[in-house]
N, C-alpha and C positions, 0 to 999 in steps of 0.2 A: 325437456329438450326445446319445446316451443317457446318457453320463457327465455331460454338462453339465446335462441335465434332472434327473438324480439329485441333483446338487449344488444346483441351484435349489430342488428340492423340500425338501432338507434345510435349506437356509437359511430357507425360508418356514416350515417346521415349527419351527425354533429360534426364529424371530421370534415366532410365535404363542405358543410356550411362555413366552417372556420377558414378553410382554404379559399372558398369563393369570396369571403369577405376581404381577405388579404389581397386577392387579385383585384377585387372591385376597387379597393382603396388605391392600388397602383394605377389602375386605368383612369380613375377620376382625377388624381392629383399629379400625374406625371405623363408626359408624352415623349417617347423616345426620340422622335425626329426633331421636335422643337420643344426643348425643356421650358417649362413654365417658370418665369421669373416673377417673384411676388412683389413687384414694384407698385406703389400705390397708384400711379397714374394709369396702370393697366386695368384697374377695376372698372367694369362697364364697357370697355372697348370691345369691338367686334373682332373676330379672328376668322381666318379662311374656313375653318371647320364650323359649320352651323351647330348650335347647341339646342338641345330640346328644352322646351319650357318645363318649369316645375310641375310635376304630375300631381297636382292637388285637386280635390273634388271641385267641380264647377257647379255653381248654383244655377239650376235650371229655372225657367220661368214659373213652372208649377210648384217648385220647391218652396216651402214656407218656413222650414226650420233649418237654420244654418248648422253645418257640422261644427264639431269642436275644433277641427283643424282650420276651417275658414275663419272662425272667431279669433283663434290664436294669431293667425297670419295677419289679419286686419289690425289687431291690437299692436302687434310688433312693428308693422309697417309705419305706424304713426310715430314710433320712436327712432326711426332711422336717422342717422346723422347727428344725434344729440348725445354728447359724451359728458358724463358727470365725473369730474376729477377733483379730489379734495374739496368736496361740497360745492363746487362751482360747475354750473352747466355751460357747455360750449356747443354752439351750433357749428358743427365741423364739416368741412369739405374734405374729400379724400386727399386733396393736394396739401392739406394741413398735416398729413402724416408722412414722416420721412423713414424710409426703409433702412434698417440697420443690420439685418442679418437673419439667418434662419435659427429657429429654436428646436424644431422637431416636428413630429406628426402625432396626432391624436386619433381617436376612433374613426372620425369622419372628416378630418381636416388637417391642413398644414399650418403650423404655428410659426410666426415670424416676430422679430423684435422691431418696434418702430418708435420714433420720437413724435409726440404730439407737440408740434411746433408752438402753438399759442401758449401752452403752459410750461413747455420745456420738460414735460414728464415722459419717461420712457415706459412704454406699455407692451403687452403681448397681444398679438392679433391672430385669432384663429380664422383661417381662410377656408371656406367650404364652397365647392362648386355645385351649383344647382343643376341637376340632371333629370332625365326621364325615369330614373330608378326610384320608385315610390318608397322603398325601404330606406334609401339614403336620405330622401327628403323628409321622411318621418324623423330620422335621427337629427337632422339639422333643426327642425322645429322643436323637438324635445330638448335638445341641448340649449337652444335659445330660451325656451320657455322656463326651464329650470333655473338657469343662471340669472335671468332677469328678475325672477321672483325671490331669489335667495339672498337679496342684498342685506338682510338683517341677521345673517348667520356668519360669525367671524371665522368659522372653520371651513367655509366654502369660498373658493376663489371668486373674487368680486368682479362682476361684469360692469364695465364703464359705459357701455352702449354698443350699438351695432350699425352696420351699413348693409342694406339689402338692394341689390339690383337684379336685372334679369339673369345674368350669368353667375353671380356670386353672392355669398353671404359672408360678411366679416363680423366676428364677435371680438370686441375690444375688451381686454381684461387687464387687471393689475398684473405686473410682471413679478413672477416668483423666480428664485435663483436656480432651482434644480428639482427634478423629481427623484424619489428615493431609488428608483431603478438605476439611474445614471450615477447616483451617489454611491451605491453599492459597487458598481463597476469601477468607479474612481478609487474607492477605498481599498478594494480587494480584501476586505476583512469585515467581520460582523459589526453591526451597530450596537452600542452599549445598551444594556437593559433600561437604564434610566431615560435614555433618549427614546427608546421604543415605548416606554411608559407614556411619554408626552405625545408621541405619534398615535398611540392607541386611544388616548383621551380625546384628541382632536377628531379622529376618524369616527369613533363611536358617536360622538356628539353631532357630527355632520350627518351621519346616516340616520340617527334618531330624529333630527330636525326634518330631514327630507320626508320621513315616514309620517311623523306627527303633524307637520305643518302643511305638507303638500300631497300626502298619499302616494309617495314615489319610492320605488326600490331602485338602487343604483345599478346593480347587475354587472359591474365591471371593476370591483375593488381589487387593486393590485398596486405594487410599489410605484409603477410609472404614473399612476393617477393620484398619488399623494405627493404634494409639493412642499418645499421649504424655502424661506427667504433669509436674507442676511440678518434680519432681526430675530430669527428663531421662530417665526410664525409657521405653523403647519396647517395645510389646507387640502381639501378634497377637490378634484376637478373631473372634467370629461363626463358629460351626462348624455352622450349620444345614444346609448342603448338602455338608458333608464326606462322604467315602465310604470304605468299607472296601476295601483292596487285597487281591486274591487273586492269589498268585504275582506280587506287585509291580505288578499291573495293575488298572485299573478299566474297567468296560464299561457302566456306567449313564450315561445322558445327562442327568442333572440339570442344568437350565439355571443359568447364573450370569449375570454381566454381560457383554453382547456385546463391549464394548470391550476386555475383558481376556481374552477366550477364545482359547485356543491353536488354531492351524489344524487340528490332528489331532482336536480335539473337535468340529469343524464338518464335516469331510470324511466323507461316508458310506462311503467306501472304507476307512476306518480305524476299525473297530468298537471297538478297545481303545486305551487311552492309559495313561500312568503319571504319576509325580510331575513329569516334565518339562513337563507342561501347566501346573503351578503355577510352574515356572521361567520360562516365557513370560510369565505374568501378572505375575510380579515384574519382569521386564524392562520391560513396558509401564508398570507403576507407577513405576519409577525414571525413565523418560523423562518421564512426566507431572510428577513432582516437580521434575526438573531444568529443565524448560521452562515450567512453570506452565500447560500446556495438554495436552489429550489428543492423541495421534497421529491420532485419527479425529474431530477436532473438527468438520470440515466436513460430516460425514455427518448426514442428517436422520432416518434410521430405523435400526433394528437390522439390517434386511436389507442396507442400504448398508454398515454397519459390517462385518457378517459377510462380505459379498462382497469388501470391500477387504482384510480379513485374509487371505482365500484367494488373491486375485489380485495384490495389490501386493507390492512388496519390503518386507521387515520394517522397522519404524521404527529409527532410530538417533539418537544424540545429535548436535546441531548442531556443525559443525566450527569455528565462529567464536566459541564461548563460552569457550574456554580450559580445557576439561575435561582432566584428566590422561589419559595413555596408559592407565593401569591401569583407569580408570573406563570409557573407551571400549571397551577389550577385554572388560571384564566384561559390559557391556550387549550387545555384539555376540554373545557366547557365549550369553547368555540368550535372544536373539531370533533364533536359527537357525530357519528355517521347517521344515526337516527335523528332527523331534524326535529322531531317532537321532543327530544331530550335536550336540544340546544336552546339556550336562553334567548329571549327577545330583548330589545334594548332596555326596557325598564329594569329587568333583572341584571342585565350586563352592566348597567351604570352603577349598580349596587355592589359589584364585585370589589374585593379588597384591593386588587391591582389598580383599578380605576380610582378608587378613593385615595389611595396613596399618592398617585401622580396628579390628581386634581389639586392637591394641597402642597406637595413637595416642590421646592424651588429647584429647577434644573436650568442651568445656563445653556440653553440650546444654541443660542447665537454664538457664544464663545466656542462651543464644540464644533459647530459648522465652520466657523472661521479657521479653527485649527486644522480641520480636514483640508480646507482649500489651500492653506499655507503649506501644509505637509506635502500636498500633491502638486503644488505649483499652479493652482487654478484660481488664484485670488482675482475676483472680478474687478473691473475698473469702477471708480466712483460714479454714481448716477443719481439723479434726482428721484426720490422715492415718493410714493403716495404716503400721506400721513396715516398713522395708525388709527 
């Protein structure tokens, strides 16, 4: 009975944190009385409402060792205003960016479309408000730190540079066409297995890169954080709640999205987890893409979702859809409830499903174009970053 009480308490705590994070994002990025317009000339301007400074550790006179956060911030500050586009570095002023429209919202920021006037390139800019909320500020720094260091991975959205001022942080990124969450809503039908094969290869390689190269776990793998562009490139994004691994394990309980959260991240009896929590999230994502619905669609609250994750059998692919044996086996391995039985990335990369779609030619760009044409969403021509 005490064990069940502990689990219920944990579930309620996680649900409250998820709700708080949603409310926090609304408070930071929108003001009911005076809606915030993401025009470039507004960056750095003062407003009638005073903003609290970034709540980062202050180096005291007697302090001899800089914190990791201080070092990261100092290093990133040196790069502010320098954008690298198609192998050319531009010393850029905010006025050199022309606002073209909204794209959406990420874990800790609002994303807009802008034209870099000197190069004529259209880019995505993630705008994040610096506040007195230490958790939000950690997210900003983590997001910046990961994307700036991941320039050598073609499966991660490329960062072109950043702007940092007292009130705001802007991360300039290559513009992708759409996330798979929006694509599913647009299609109103499942994604074909061969496209999912390419999505899976790209995502596993991105996650493996983060772990092996930077010791980072993503912690928010889901369709809205996997992007596609007109050329068929598939990339992972949004590293705001990523975490550092210590001895290959994470022990912080930063909330993500309940529907993609692994059982070991919910269970209070398991204080530590590792990259296999992301493997579970990938499995849930794949099932959603293959069926065009979430395995937890009927749940009305996060508490219901978290309870179902802990108490129900893991989701699987429908048996009557004609999916390949390799696809079924891959999903089954990703969705083992016992994380010790779940494969890590080296084993995952050796699975037949991955091997097939590493080699098989799939015209992802043509498929994506056909979806856009069929749904009347063909994007206007724009100048692209070179491959």
